[in-house]
C-alpha positions in Angstrom: 82.3 17.2 10.8 81.3 17.4 7.1 77.5 17.2 6.9 75.0 17.3 4.1 71.5 18.4 4.9 68.8 16.5 2.9 65.1 17.4 3.0 63.0 14.3 3.6 61.2 12.7 0.7 59.5 9.3 0.3 62.7 7.8 -1.1 64.3 8.3 2.4 61.6 6.4 4.3 63.6 3.2 4.8 66.7 5.1 5.9 64.6 7.3 8.2 62.8 4.4 10.0 66.1 2.5 10.4 67.7 5.5 12.0 64.7 6.0 14.4 65.5 2.5 15.7 69.1 3.6 16.5 68.8 7.1 17.9 69.1 7.8 21.6 65.5 9.0 21.9 62.8 6.3 21.6 59.3 6.8 20.2 57.4 5.1 17.4 55.7 8.4 16.9 58.8 9.4 14.8 58.3 6.5 12.4 57.1 7.7 9.0 54.0 5.5 9.1 52.9 7.5 12.1 54.1 10.9 11.1 52.6 10.7 7.6 49.1 9.5 8.6 48.1 13.2 8.6 50.4 14.4 5.9 47.5 16.2 4.2 47.3 18.6 7.1 51.0 19.5 7.2 53.7 20.4 4.7 56.6 18.2 5.7 59.9 20.0 6.3 61.8 17.1 8.0 65.6 16.9 7.5 68.2 14.1 7.4 71.7 15.1 8.3 74.2 12.9 6.6 77.9 12.5 7.4 80.7 12.3 4.8 80.1 8.6 4.3 76.4 9.2 3.6 75.3 7.7 6.9 72.6 9.4 9.0 74.1 11.6 11.8 70.8 12.9 13.0 67.1 13.3 12.0 64.8 16.3 12.4 61.1 15.8 12.2 59.5 19.1 11.2 56.7 20.7 9.2 55.6 24.2 8.2 53.2 25.8 10.7 49.9 25.7 8.9 48.8 28.9 10.7 52.0 30.8 10.1 53.7 30.0 6.8 57.0 31.7 7.8 57.5 29.4 10.7 58.8 25.9 10.8 57.9 23.6 13.7 59.5 20.4 15.0 56.7 19.1 14.9 53.2 20.7 14.8 51.5 17.4 14.4 53.3 15.6 17.2 53.6 15.9 21.0 57.3 16.4 20.6 60.0 16.5 17.8 63.5 17.7 18.3 66.8 16.6 16.8 67.1 12.8 17.0 70.7 11.9 17.8 72.7 8.8 16.8 74.7 7.2 19.6 78.0 8.7 18.6 76.9 12.3 18.2 79.0 14.6 20.4 78.0 17.9 22.0 80.2 19.9 19.6 78.7 18.1 16.6 75.1 18.7 17.8 75.8 22.4 18.1 77.0 22.3 14.5 74.0 20.2 13.3 71.5 22.5 14.9 73.2 25.5 13.3 73.0 23.8 9.9 69.3 23.2 10.4 68.7 26.8 11.3 70.7 28.0 8.3 68.8 25.6 6.0 65.4 26.9 7.2 66.5 30.5 7.0 67.6 29.9 3.4 64.1 28.4 2.7 62.6 31.7 3.8 61.5 30.8 7.4 61.9 33.5 10.0 61.3 31.4 13.2 61.8 27.8 14.3 59.6 26.3 17.0 61.4 23.5 18.7 59.8 20.8 20.9 62.5 18.5 22.3 61.5 15.0 23.4 61.2 14.8 27.3 64.1 13.1 29.0 62.0 10.1 30.1 61.8 9.0 26.5 65.6 8.9 26.1 67.3 5.5 25.8 70.5 7.2 26.8 71.2 10.9 27.8 70.5 13.1 24.8 70.1 16.7 25.8 72.9 18.1 23.7 70.2 19.8 21.6 69.0 21.8 24.6 72.5 23.3 24.9 72.5 24.0 21.2 69.1 25.8 21.5 70.7 28.0 24.1 73.6 28.7 21.8 71.1 29.7 19.1 69.5 32.1 21.6 66.3 30.1 21.7 63.7 31.2 24.2 61.4 29.1 26.2 57.9 29.9 25.0 55.7 27.1 26.5 56.1 24.6 29.4 53.3 22.1 29.7 53.1 19.8 32.7 52.6 16.1 32.4 52.7 13.5 35.2 54.5 10.1 35.1 54.9 7.1 37.4 58.4 5.5 37.7 57.4 1.9 37.4 60.3 0.3 39.2 59.6 2.3 42.3 56.0 3.6 42.2 54.5 5.8 44.9 51.5 4.3 46.6 48.0 5.3 45.6 46.5 8.1 47.7 43.8 7.2 50.2 41.2 8.8 48.0 42.2 6.7 44.9 42.2 3.5 47.0 38.7 4.3 48.3 37.4 4.9 44.8 39.0 1.6 43.5 37.2 -0.3 46.4 34.0 1.6 45.7 34.0 0.4 42.1 34.6 -3.2 43.1 31.8 -3.0 45.7 29.4 -1.6 43.0 29.8 -4.6 40.7 27.3 -7.5 40.6 30.1 -9.7 39.2 33.8 -9.5 38.3 34.3 -6.5 36.0 35.4 -7.3 32.4 38.8 -5.9 31.4 39.6 -5.9 27.7 42.8 -5.3 25.7 41.3 -5.2 22.2 40.8 -2.6 19.5 37.5 -4.2 18.5 36.0 -1.9 21.1 37.5 1.2 19.5 34.3 2.5 17.8 32.3 2.3 21.1 35.2 3.9 23.0 35.6 6.7 20.5 31.9 7.4 20.6 32.0 7.6 24.4 35.1 9.8 24.3 33.6 12.2 21.7 30.4 12.5 23.7 32.2 13.2 26.9 34.6 15.8 25.4 31.7 17.5 23.6 29.4 17.5 26.6 32.0 18.6 29.2 34.4 20.8 27.2 32.8 21.5 23.8 35.6 19.6 22.1 36.2 16.6 19.9 39.1 14.1 20.0 42.2 15.2 18.1 42.1 12.0 16.1 39.1 10.9 14.2 37.9 7.3 14.5 39.2 6.5 11.0 42.6 7.9 11.9 42.8 5.9 15.1 41.8 2.7 13.2 44.5 3.4 10.6 47.2 3.9 13.3 46.1 0.8 15.2 46.4 -1.2 12.0 49.9 0.2 11.4 51.1 -0.2 15.0 49.1 -3.1 16.5 51.8 -3.8 19.2 52.4 -0.2 20.2 48.9 1.2 20.3 46.6 -0.5 22.7 43.0 0.1 23.8 42.1 -0.9 27.4 38.5 -0.9 28.4 36.4 -2.0 31.4 32.9 -3.3 31.2 30.7 -3.7 34.2 27.4 -2.9 35.8 26.2 0.6 36.9 23.3 1.7 39.0 21.1 2.5 36.0 21.9 -0.7 34.2 22.5 -3.2 36.9 21.9 -6.4 34.8 23.8 -5.7 31.6 27.6 -5.2 31.5 28.4 -2.0 29.6 31.4 0.1 28.6 32.2 2.2 31.6 35.7 3.5 31.0 38.7 3.1 28.8 42.1 4.5 27.8 44.5 4.3 24.9 48.1 3.5 25.6 51.0 4.2 23.3 53.9 1.9 24.1 57.1 3.9 23.2 59.9 1.6 24.3 60.8 3.1 27.7 57.5 5.0 28.2 53.8 4.0 28.1 51.9 7.2 27.3 48.2 7.4 28.0 46.8 9.2 24.9 43.1 9.2 25.7 41.2 8.7 29.0 37.5 8.6 29.3 34.5 7.3 31.3 30.8 7.4 30.7 28.5 9.2 33.2 27.7 5.7 34.7 31.4 4.9 34.8 32.1 8.1 36.7 29.4 7.3 39.2 31.0 4.0 40.1 34.7 5.1 39.8 35.4 2.7 37.0 38.3 4.8 35.7 40.1 4.7 39.0 40.0 0.9 38.9 41.3 0.8 35.3 44.1 3.3 35.8 45.2 1.8 39.1 45.8 -1.5 37.3 47.9 0.0 34.5 51.3 -0.7 36.1 50.4 -4.3 36.7 49.2 -4.6 33.1 52.5 -3.1 31.8 54.6 -5.6 33.8 52.9 -8.4 31.8 52.5 -6.8 28.4 55.5 -4.4 28.2 58.0 -5.5 30.8 60.8 -3.1 29.6 58.7 -0.1 30.3 60.2 2.3 32.8 57.6 5.1 33.0 53.8 5.5 32.7 53.1 9.0 31.4 49.5 10.2 32.0 49.9 13.3 29.7 49.6 17.0 30.3 47.3 18.8 32.8 47.8 22.3 31.5 46.4 24.6 28.8 47.4 27.9 27.2 51.0 26.7 26.7 51.2 25.8 30.4 49.9 29.2 31.7 46.9 27.4 33.3 47.1 24.3 35.4 44.0 22.1 35.7 44.6 21.5 39.4 41.8 18.9 39.7 43.2 16.8 36.8 46.8 17.1 38.1 45.5 16.0 41.6 43.8 13.0 40.1 47.0 11.8 38.3 49.1 12.5 41.4 46.7 10.3 43.3 48.0 7.3 41.3 51.6 8.2 42.3 52.5 10.3 39.2 54.8 13.3 39.5 55.7 16.1 37.1 57.5 15.9 33.8 57.8 19.1 31.7 57.2 19.2 28.0 59.0 22.3 26.8 58.8 24.4 23.6 61.4 26.9 22.4 61.3 29.5 19.7 64.5 30.3 17.7 64.8 33.3 15.5 66.3 32.6 12.1 68.6 35.3 10.6 
């Protein structure tokens, strides 16, 4: 197959976004309005691979590693990247396309290529030809993080512990808890999230409040904020924000991006009630969704498993999905 490799530039935005709607993997995170919100942090090295007719054969979201300028990553600013394949791409063609990408980056002076393929649950149709191509390029697995997902058409039941906590929350409330699906509560949620992360882990959210507000304005249907207001022991009379989560709706997969509860919310198990209701909410708001992905429970590239966090997610019926990272030498 005759292929031309084109580095991405703003003039290709329309063609890129149109191709993202057609490729076999499905995620709005690969749209340019999402990828470019933090463009000041990353030097973009994305590629379009065009066939002899000038049509997109594949896309590769990528950037230079800001901590290692001789390394290109697909993609350092995203949970995943990988070669995005059009429906008619064959295995032999994908091997060729991956080799062309490797040759292009080598010619640009890069010595290694970090490759983060999109997990299979995000595939509209089987699309793992790139993993075979990584093998052909002698790519080595260098990280394997563990997420947990619920298959929504046949979910496992809540564990007995999670059921008890849901019932505990309902018993704790003076009146019906208030569920909200509105980004107007984003400042309060972000403040709670930031305080919890800093207090418990010495960290801050990956996204600033202004970044999340920007992304919500660009993707109002895809990025949703779910919160629960209710009463807690210390403030029995006045409903307050007890827990919340952000959900990214990526066609086949609903990905929980942030999960947080206040100290009061933890005391009354508000988060258990909220998360247990997510499958039902998705049936109404995103009926084509097939998986609910709670996100990773590992650190250090997967070398350390947060067993308590994994146990919590498994209590809602979620089971493991791997997010893999490969490193490919360029020579």
